[in-house]
TIBA-51582 format. One record per residue: y, x, z of N, C-alpha, C in turn; residue number from 1; residue in one letter. Coordinates in Angstrom, 1 decimal. Layout:
BEGIN
Y X Z Y X Z Y X Z NUM a
...
//
This chain:
BEGIN
105.1 -161.3 0.7 103.7 -161.6 0.5 103.1 -160.9 -0.7 1 m
103.8 -160.9 -1.8 103.3 -160.2 -3.0 103.2 -158.7 -2.8 2 w
104.1 -158.1 -2.0 104.1 -156.7 -1.7 102.8 -156.3 -0.9 3 r
102.4 -157.2 0.1 101.2 -156.9 0.8 100.0 -157.1 -0.1 4 l
100.0 -158.1 -1.0 98.9 -158.3 -1.9 98.7 -157.1 -2.8 5 f
99.7 -156.6 -3.4 99.6 -155.5 -4.3 99.2 -154.2 -3.5 6 c
99.7 -154.0 -2.3 99.4 -152.9 -1.5 97.9 -152.9 -1.2 7 t
97.4 -154.1 -0.8 95.9 -154.2 -0.5 95.1 -153.9 -1.7 8 a
95.6 -154.4 -2.9 94.8 -154.2 -4.1 94.8 -152.7 -4.5 9 l
95.9 -152.0 -4.4 95.9 -150.6 -4.8 95.1 -149.7 -3.8 10 v
95.2 -150.0 -2.5 94.4 -149.3 -1.6 92.9 -149.5 -1.8 11 l
92.5 -150.7 -2.2 91.1 -151.0 -2.4 90.6 -150.3 -3.6 12 g
91.4 -150.0 -4.6 91.0 -149.4 -5.8 90.9 -147.8 -5.7 13 l
91.7 -147.3 -4.8 91.8 -145.8 -4.7 91.0 -145.2 -3.5 14 v
90.8 -146.0 -2.5 90.1 -145.5 -1.3 88.6 -145.5 -1.6 15 i
87.9 -144.3 -1.5 86.5 -144.2 -1.7 85.7 -144.7 -0.5 16 h
84.6 -145.5 -0.8 83.7 -146.0 0.2 82.3 -145.9 -0.3 17 s
81.4 -145.5 0.6 80.0 -145.3 0.2 79.4 -146.7 -0.1 18 t
80.1 -147.8 0.4 79.6 -149.1 0.1 80.2 -149.7 -1.1 19 d
81.1 -149.1 -1.7 81.8 -149.6 -2.9 80.9 -149.7 -4.1 20 a
81.1 -150.7 -4.9 80.4 -150.9 -6.2 81.4 -151.1 -7.3 21 q
81.2 -150.4 -8.4 82.1 -150.5 -9.5 81.4 -151.2 -10.7 22 f
82.2 -152.2 -11.3 81.6 -153.0 -12.4 82.6 -153.2 -13.5 23 n
82.1 -153.2 -14.7 82.9 -153.7 -15.9 82.7 -155.2 -16.1 24 l
83.7 -155.8 -16.7 83.5 -157.3 -17.0 84.1 -157.6 -18.3 25 k
83.5 -158.6 -18.9 84.0 -159.2 -20.1 83.7 -160.7 -20.1 26 v
84.6 -161.5 -20.6 84.4 -163.0 -20.4 85.2 -163.8 -21.5 27 g
84.7 -165.0 -21.6 85.4 -166.0 -22.5 86.2 -166.9 -21.6 28 y
87.4 -167.3 -22.0 88.3 -168.1 -21.3 88.7 -169.3 -22.1 29 r
88.7 -170.5 -21.4 89.2 -171.7 -21.9 90.3 -172.2 -21.0 30 l
91.4 -172.6 -21.6 92.5 -173.1 -20.9 92.9 -174.5 -21.4 31 g
93.1 -175.5 -20.5 93.6 -176.8 -20.8 95.1 -176.9 -20.4 32 i
95.9 -177.2 -21.4 97.4 -177.2 -21.1 98.0 -178.5 -21.0 33 l
99.1 -178.5 -20.2 100.0 -179.6 -20.1 101.4 -179.1 -20.4 34 d
102.0 -179.5 -21.6 103.3 -178.9 -22.0 104.2 -180.0 -22.6 35 a
104.7 -180.9 -21.7 105.5 -182.0 -22.2 106.7 -181.7 -23.0 36 p
107.5 -180.6 -22.5 108.7 -180.2 -23.2 108.4 -179.7 -24.6 37 v
107.4 -178.8 -24.7 107.0 -178.3 -26.0 106.5 -179.4 -26.9 38 h
105.7 -180.3 -26.4 105.1 -181.3 -27.2 106.2 -182.3 -27.8 39 d
107.3 -182.5 -27.0 108.4 -183.3 -27.4 109.1 -182.6 -28.6 40 a
109.2 -181.3 -28.5 109.8 -180.5 -29.6 109.0 -180.6 -30.9 41 i
107.7 -180.5 -30.7 106.8 -180.7 -31.9 106.9 -182.1 -32.5 42 i
107.0 -183.1 -31.7 107.1 -184.4 -32.2 108.4 -184.6 -32.9 43 q
109.5 -184.1 -32.4 110.8 -184.2 -33.1 110.7 -183.5 -34.5 44 q
110.1 -182.3 -34.5 109.9 -181.5 -35.7 109.1 -182.4 -36.8 45 h
108.0 -183.0 -36.3 107.2 -183.8 -37.3 108.0 -185.0 -37.9 46 n
108.9 -185.6 -37.0 109.7 -186.7 -37.5 110.7 -186.3 -38.5 47 l
111.2 -185.0 -38.4 112.2 -184.5 -39.4 111.6 -184.0 -40.7 48 l
110.2 -184.0 -40.8 109.6 -183.5 -42.0 108.6 -184.6 -42.5 49 n
109.2 -185.5 -43.3 108.4 -186.6 -43.8 107.5 -186.2 -45.0 50 d
107.6 -185.0 -45.4 106.7 -184.5 -46.5 105.3 -184.1 -45.9 51 s
105.2 -184.1 -44.6 103.9 -183.7 -44.0 102.9 -184.8 -44.3 52 y
101.7 -184.4 -44.7 100.6 -185.3 -44.8 99.7 -185.2 -43.6 53 s
99.7 -184.0 -43.0 99.0 -183.7 -41.7 100.0 -183.0 -40.8 54 t
100.3 -183.6 -39.6 101.3 -183.1 -38.8 100.8 -182.2 -37.7 55 i
101.7 -181.4 -37.0 101.4 -180.6 -35.9 101.0 -181.5 -34.7 56 f
99.9 -181.1 -34.0 99.4 -181.8 -32.9 100.0 -181.2 -31.6 57 r
100.0 -182.0 -30.5 100.4 -181.4 -29.2 99.4 -180.2 -28.9 58 p
100.0 -179.3 -28.1 99.2 -178.1 -27.8 98.4 -178.4 -26.5 59 l
97.1 -178.6 -26.6 96.3 -179.0 -25.5 95.3 -178.0 -25.0 60 k
95.0 -176.9 -25.7 94.0 -176.0 -25.3 94.3 -174.6 -25.8 61 s
93.8 -173.6 -25.1 93.8 -172.2 -25.6 92.4 -171.6 -25.4 62 l
92.0 -170.7 -26.3 90.8 -170.0 -26.2 91.0 -168.5 -26.3 63 h
90.1 -167.7 -25.6 90.3 -166.3 -25.7 89.3 -165.6 -24.8 64 g
89.6 -164.4 -24.4 88.7 -163.6 -23.6 89.4 -162.7 -22.6 65 f
88.7 -162.1 -21.8 89.3 -161.2 -20.8 88.4 -159.9 -20.6 66 e
89.0 -158.8 -20.3 88.3 -157.6 -20.1 88.9 -157.0 -18.8 67 l
88.0 -156.3 -18.0 88.5 -155.7 -16.8 87.5 -154.9 -16.1 68 g
87.9 -154.4 -14.9 87.1 -153.6 -14.0 87.2 -154.2 -12.6 69 v
86.1 -154.0 -11.9 86.1 -154.5 -10.5 85.4 -153.5 -9.6 70 r
86.0 -153.4 -8.4 85.4 -152.6 -7.3 85.2 -153.5 -6.1 71 q
83.9 -153.6 -5.7 83.6 -154.4 -4.6 83.2 -153.6 -3.4 72 r
83.7 -153.9 -2.3 83.4 -153.3 -1.0 82.9 -154.3 0.0 73 n
81.6 -154.5 0.1 80.9 -155.5 0.9 81.4 -156.9 0.5 74 r
82.2 -157.6 1.3 82.5 -159.0 0.9 83.9 -159.1 0.3 75 n
84.5 -158.0 -0.1 85.8 -158.1 -0.7 85.8 -157.3 -2.0 76 v
86.4 -157.9 -3.1 86.4 -157.2 -4.4 87.9 -157.2 -4.9 77 s
88.2 -156.1 -5.7 89.5 -156.0 -6.3 89.3 -155.8 -7.8 78 y
90.1 -156.5 -8.6 89.9 -156.5 -10.0 91.3 -156.1 -10.7 79 e
91.1 -155.5 -11.8 92.2 -155.2 -12.7 91.8 -155.5 -14.1 80 f
92.6 -156.2 -14.9 92.2 -156.6 -16.2 93.3 -157.1 -17.2 81 g
92.8 -157.5 -18.3 93.7 -158.0 -19.4 93.1 -159.3 -19.9 82 w
94.0 -160.3 -20.1 93.6 -161.6 -20.6 94.3 -162.0 -21.8 83 k
93.6 -162.6 -22.8 94.2 -163.0 -24.0 93.7 -164.4 -24.4 84 l
94.7 -165.3 -24.6 94.3 -166.7 -25.0 95.2 -167.1 -26.2 85 q
94.6 -167.7 -27.2 95.4 -168.1 -28.4 95.0 -169.5 -28.9 86 r
95.9 -170.0 -29.8 95.6 -171.2 -30.6 96.5 -171.2 -31.8 87 n
96.0 -171.8 -32.9 96.8 -171.9 -34.1 96.8 -173.3 -34.5 88 m
98.0 -173.9 -34.8 98.2 -175.2 -35.2 98.7 -175.2 -36.7 89 q
98.3 -176.2 -37.4 98.6 -176.3 -38.8 99.2 -177.7 -39.2 90 k
100.2 -177.7 -40.1 100.7 -178.9 -40.7 100.7 -178.7 -42.2 91 a
100.3 -179.7 -42.9 100.2 -179.6 -44.4 101.0 -180.7 -45.1 92 t
101.5 -180.4 -46.3 102.3 -181.3 -47.0 102.3 -180.9 -48.5 93 g
103.1 -181.6 -49.2 103.2 -181.4 -50.7 104.7 -181.2 -51.1 94 n
105.0 -180.2 -52.0 106.3 -180.1 -52.5 106.5 -181.3 -53.5 95 f
107.8 -181.5 -53.9 108.1 -182.6 -54.8 107.3 -182.6 -56.1 96 i
106.9 -181.4 -56.6 106.1 -181.4 -57.8 104.6 -181.6 -57.5 97 d
104.2 -181.9 -56.2 102.8 -182.1 -55.9 102.1 -180.9 -55.4 98 g
102.7 -179.7 -55.4 102.0 -178.5 -55.0 101.8 -178.6 -53.5 99 t
100.6 -178.3 -53.0 100.4 -178.4 -51.5 100.9 -177.1 -50.8 100 p
101.3 -177.3 -49.6 101.7 -176.1 -48.7 101.2 -176.3 -47.3 101 y
101.2 -175.2 -46.6 100.7 -175.2 -45.2 101.6 -174.4 -44.3 102 e
102.1 -175.0 -43.2 102.9 -174.4 -42.2 102.0 -174.1 -40.9 103 n
102.2 -173.0 -40.3 101.4 -172.5 -39.2 102.2 -172.2 -38.0 104 q
101.8 -172.5 -36.8 102.3 -172.1 -35.5 101.2 -171.4 -34.8 105 l
101.4 -170.1 -34.4 100.4 -169.4 -33.6 100.9 -169.1 -32.2 106 t
100.1 -169.5 -31.2 100.4 -169.3 -29.8 99.6 -168.2 -29.3 107 y
100.2 -167.2 -28.6 99.5 -166.1 -28.0 100.0 -165.9 -26.5 108 e
99.1 -166.0 -25.6 99.3 -165.7 -24.2 98.5 -164.5 -23.8 109 f
99.2 -163.4 -23.4 98.5 -162.2 -22.9 99.0 -162.0 -21.5 110 q
98.1 -161.4 -20.7 98.5 -161.1 -19.3 97.8 -159.8 -18.8 111 a
98.5 -159.0 -18.0 98.0 -157.9 -17.2 97.7 -158.5 -15.8 112 i
96.5 -158.3 -15.3 96.1 -159.1 -14.1 95.6 -158.2 -13.0 113 s
95.9 -158.4 -11.8 95.3 -157.8 -10.6 94.8 -158.9 -9.7 114 t
93.6 -158.8 -9.1 93.0 -159.9 -8.3 92.4 -159.4 -7.1 115 g
92.3 -160.3 -6.1 91.7 -160.0 -4.8 90.8 -161.2 -4.5 116 l
89.5 -160.9 -4.1 88.5 -162.0 -4.0 87.6 -161.7 -2.8 117 y
87.3 -162.8 -2.1 86.3 -162.8 -0.9 85.0 -163.4 -1.3 118 g
83.9 -162.8 -0.9 82.6 -163.2 -1.3 81.8 -163.7 -0.1 119 h
81.0 -164.8 -0.4 80.1 -165.3 0.6 78.8 -165.7 -0.2 120 l
77.8 -164.8 -0.2 76.6 -165.1 -1.0 77.0 -165.1 -2.5 121 g
76.5 -166.1 -3.3 76.8 -166.1 -4.7 78.2 -166.7 -5.0 122 p
78.9 -167.1 -4.0 80.2 -167.8 -4.2 81.4 -166.8 -3.8 123 v
82.4 -166.8 -4.6 83.6 -166.0 -4.2 84.8 -166.9 -4.5 124 s
85.9 -166.7 -3.7 87.2 -167.4 -3.9 88.3 -166.4 -3.8 125 i
89.3 -166.6 -4.6 90.4 -165.6 -4.6 91.5 -166.0 -5.6 126 g
92.3 -165.0 -5.9 93.4 -165.3 -6.8 93.9 -164.0 -7.4 127 g
94.8 -164.1 -8.4 95.3 -163.0 -9.1 96.8 -163.0 -9.2 128 s
97.4 -161.9 -9.5 98.8 -161.9 -9.8 98.9 -161.3 -11.2 129 l
99.4 -162.1 -12.1 99.5 -161.8 -13.5 100.9 -161.6 -14.1 130 d
101.1 -160.7 -15.0 102.3 -160.6 -15.7 102.0 -161.1 -17.1 131 y
102.7 -162.2 -17.6 102.3 -162.8 -18.8 103.3 -162.5 -19.9 132 n
102.8 -162.4 -21.1 103.6 -162.2 -22.3 103.3 -163.4 -23.3 133 f
104.2 -164.2 -23.5 104.1 -165.3 -24.5 104.7 -165.0 -25.8 134 l
104.0 -165.3 -26.9 104.6 -165.2 -28.2 104.2 -166.4 -29.0 135 r
105.1 -167.0 -29.6 104.9 -168.2 -30.5 105.4 -167.8 -31.9 136 i
104.5 -167.7 -32.9 104.9 -167.2 -34.2 104.9 -168.3 -35.2 137 k
106.0 -168.4 -36.0 106.1 -169.4 -37.0 105.8 -168.7 -38.4 138 q
104.9 -169.3 -39.1 104.7 -168.9 -40.5 104.8 -170.1 -41.4 139 n
106.0 -170.4 -41.9 106.3 -171.6 -42.6 106.5 -171.3 -44.1 140 f
105.9 -172.1 -44.9 106.2 -172.1 -46.4 107.4 -173.0 -46.7 141 v
107.4 -174.2 -46.0 108.5 -175.2 -46.2 109.0 -175.7 -44.9 142 e
110.2 -175.3 -44.5 111.1 -174.3 -45.2 110.5 -172.9 -45.1 143 p
111.0 -172.0 -46.0 110.4 -170.6 -46.0 111.0 -169.8 -44.8 144 d
110.3 -169.6 -43.8 110.7 -168.9 -42.6 109.6 -168.3 -41.9 145 q
109.8 -167.1 -41.3 108.8 -166.4 -40.6 109.4 -165.9 -39.3 146 d
109.4 -166.7 -38.3 110.1 -166.4 -37.0 109.1 -166.3 -35.9 147 d
109.5 -165.7 -34.8 108.7 -165.7 -33.6 109.6 -165.7 -32.4 148 s
109.2 -166.2 -31.3 109.9 -166.2 -30.0 109.0 -165.6 -28.9 149 m
109.6 -164.9 -28.0 108.8 -164.2 -26.9 109.5 -164.5 -25.6 150 k
108.7 -164.5 -24.5 109.2 -164.6 -23.2 108.1 -164.1 -22.2 151 d
108.5 -163.7 -21.0 107.6 -163.1 -20.0 107.8 -163.8 -18.7 152 n
106.8 -163.9 -17.9 106.9 -164.3 -16.5 105.7 -164.0 -15.7 153 l
105.8 -164.1 -14.3 104.6 -163.9 -13.4 103.9 -165.2 -13.2 154 f
102.6 -165.1 -13.0 101.8 -166.3 -12.6 100.7 -165.9 -11.8 155 s
99.9 -166.8 -11.2 98.7 -166.5 -10.5 97.6 -167.5 -10.9 156 s
96.4 -167.0 -11.0 95.2 -167.8 -11.3 94.4 -167.9 -9.9 157 d
94.2 -169.1 -9.4 93.4 -169.3 -8.2 92.0 -169.8 -8.7 158 f
90.9 -169.2 -8.2 89.6 -169.5 -8.8 88.5 -169.5 -7.7 159 s
87.5 -170.3 -8.1 86.2 -170.3 -7.3 85.1 -169.9 -8.3 160 l
84.4 -168.8 -7.9 83.4 -168.2 -8.8 82.0 -168.4 -8.3 161 t
81.1 -168.8 -9.1 79.7 -168.8 -8.8 78.9 -167.7 -9.6 162 y
78.2 -166.8 -9.0 77.5 -165.8 -9.7 76.0 -166.1 -9.7 163 t
75.4 -166.2 -10.9 74.0 -166.5 -11.0 73.1 -165.3 -10.7 164 f
71.9 -165.6 -10.1 71.0 -164.5 -9.8 70.7 -163.8 -11.1 165 p
70.4 -162.5 -11.0 70.1 -161.7 -12.2 69.1 -160.6 -11.9 166 s
68.7 -159.9 -12.9 67.7 -158.8 -12.8 68.4 -157.5 -12.5 167 d
69.7 -157.5 -12.4 70.4 -156.2 -12.1 71.0 -155.5 -13.3 168 g
70.6 -155.9 -14.5 71.2 -155.2 -15.7 72.5 -155.8 -16.1 169 v
72.6 -157.1 -16.2 73.9 -157.8 -16.4 73.8 -159.0 -15.5 170 v
75.0 -159.5 -15.1 75.1 -160.7 -14.2 76.1 -161.7 -14.8 171 t
75.8 -162.9 -14.9 76.6 -164.0 -15.4 77.3 -164.8 -14.3 172 l
78.6 -165.1 -14.5 79.3 -165.8 -13.5 80.2 -166.9 -14.2 173 a
80.3 -168.0 -13.5 81.1 -169.1 -13.9 82.3 -169.3 -13.0 174 l
83.5 -169.3 -13.6 84.8 -169.2 -12.8 85.8 -170.3 -13.2 175 q
85.7 -171.5 -12.6 86.8 -172.4 -12.8 88.1 -171.9 -12.1 176 p
89.3 -172.2 -12.8 90.5 -171.7 -12.2 91.7 -172.7 -12.5 177 y
92.7 -172.6 -11.8 94.0 -173.2 -12.2 95.1 -172.2 -12.0 178 f
96.1 -172.4 -12.9 97.2 -171.4 -12.9 98.5 -172.0 -12.3 179 r
99.1 -171.1 -11.6 100.5 -171.4 -11.0 101.4 -170.5 -11.6 180 v
102.4 -171.0 -12.4 103.5 -170.1 -12.9 104.6 -170.0 -12.0 181 n
105.1 -168.8 -11.8 106.2 -168.5 -10.9 107.5 -168.5 -11.7 182 w
107.7 -169.6 -12.4 108.9 -169.7 -13.2 108.5 -170.5 -14.4 183 g
109.4 -170.6 -15.4 109.3 -171.3 -16.6 109.6 -170.5 -17.8 184 q
108.9 -170.7 -18.9 109.2 -170.0 -20.2 110.5 -170.7 -20.9 185 y
111.3 -169.8 -21.4 112.5 -170.3 -22.2 112.0 -170.5 -23.6 186 d
111.9 -171.7 -24.1 111.4 -172.0 -25.4 112.6 -172.6 -26.3 187 i
113.8 -172.3 -25.9 115.0 -172.7 -26.6 114.9 -172.2 -28.1 188 t
114.6 -170.9 -28.3 114.5 -170.4 -29.7 113.5 -171.3 -30.6 189 p
112.4 -171.7 -30.0 111.5 -172.5 -30.8 112.1 -173.9 -31.1 190 l
112.8 -174.5 -30.1 113.5 -175.8 -30.4 114.5 -175.6 -31.5 191 y
115.3 -174.6 -31.4 116.4 -174.5 -32.4 115.8 -174.2 -33.8 192 e
114.7 -173.5 -33.9 114.1 -173.2 -35.2 113.4 -174.4 -35.8 193 s
112.7 -175.1 -35.0 111.9 -176.2 -35.5 112.7 -177.5 -35.8 194 l
113.9 -177.6 -35.1 114.7 -178.8 -35.3 116.0 -178.5 -36.1 195 t
116.2 -177.2 -36.4 117.4 -176.8 -37.2 118.7 -177.3 -36.4 196 n
118.7 -177.2 -35.1 119.8 -177.6 -34.3 120.0 -176.6 -33.2 197 s
121.2 -176.6 -32.6 121.5 -175.7 -31.5 121.5 -176.4 -30.2 198 v
120.7 -175.9 -29.2 120.6 -176.6 -27.9 121.9 -176.4 -27.1 199 a
122.2 -177.4 -26.4 123.5 -177.4 -25.6 123.2 -176.8 -24.2 200 e
124.1 -176.1 -23.7 124.0 -175.5 -22.3 123.2 -174.3 -22.3 201 g
123.2 -173.6 -21.2 122.4 -172.3 -21.0 120.9 -172.6 -20.9 202 p
120.1 -172.1 -21.8 118.7 -172.2 -21.8 118.2 -173.5 -21.3 203 r
118.4 -174.6 -22.0 118.0 -175.9 -21.5 116.6 -176.3 -21.8 204 p
115.9 -175.5 -22.7 114.5 -175.9 -23.1 113.6 -175.0 -22.3 205 m
113.0 -175.5 -21.2 112.1 -174.7 -20.4 110.7 -175.4 -20.3 206 r
109.7 -174.6 -20.3 108.3 -175.1 -20.3 107.4 -174.3 -19.4 207 e
106.7 -175.0 -18.5 105.8 -174.2 -17.6 104.4 -173.9 -18.3 208 k
104.0 -174.7 -19.3 102.7 -174.5 -19.8 101.6 -174.5 -18.7 209 f
101.6 -175.6 -17.9 100.7 -175.7 -16.8 99.3 -175.7 -17.4 210 a
98.4 -174.9 -16.7 97.0 -174.7 -17.2 96.0 -174.7 -16.2 211 m
94.8 -175.2 -16.5 93.6 -175.0 -15.8 92.4 -174.9 -16.7 212 y
91.3 -174.4 -16.3 90.2 -174.1 -17.2 89.1 -173.4 -16.5 213 g
88.3 -172.7 -17.3 87.2 -171.9 -16.7 87.0 -170.6 -17.6 214 f
86.3 -169.7 -16.9 85.9 -168.4 -17.6 84.4 -168.3 -17.4 215 s
83.7 -167.8 -18.4 82.3 -167.4 -18.4 82.3 -165.9 -18.5 216 v
81.9 -165.2 -17.4 82.1 -163.8 -17.2 80.7 -163.1 -17.2 217 i
80.7 -161.9 -17.8 79.5 -161.1 -17.7 79.9 -159.8 -17.1 218 v
79.2 -159.4 -15.9 79.4 -158.1 -15.3 78.2 -157.2 -15.6 219 y
78.4 -155.9 -15.6 77.3 -155.0 -15.7 76.8 -154.7 -14.3 220 n
75.5 -154.6 -14.2 74.9 -154.3 -12.9 74.7 -155.4 -12.0 221 g
74.0 -155.1 -10.9 73.7 -156.1 -9.8 75.0 -156.4 -9.0 222 y
75.1 -157.6 -8.6 76.3 -158.0 -7.8 76.0 -158.2 -6.4 223 q
//
């Protein structure tokens, strides 16, 4: 199925058509997360650090943007782009002498994306195949450590898009989406670092980071 999807996408981008329309796009993305395994690790870390006056919170949202290009041929369009969503969490506390400190966790989700969409008037429906790059960076003062973990996997965003009428210079679109991950991220290194313990068994700490949200997209030109 994925081979046919990618073949259709490549053909759509390279085959010239007099009816084809080319657009650039830029957009804001909001993602709402469900990450129970990750949140349990954060909770365990908080319990192990009683010097915190403000603890790390569960990871519930990501914010970011997307850039890309689109070629539309009548009622079908093909897109290629890049997505970035981030969040930073903070925990604060005091050393024994009363000096304050701040620990930070930075979450970064990047994706290279290809998409195929069908159009009916101002409404379009479709999906993308994304290759995701996850990075979680630790910047801790107490204990003093600067670590990061990385993992990659494929996912798909399925979306319904409404394009607002425009004067042809720029066009605004609203795109609710939900993400399906074709696998799980291995967050064992995060667990071992935050709890100062070694996980038992092969890669036992896995998280999907299930997500849904919406994008607000601006295209150049008339749609």
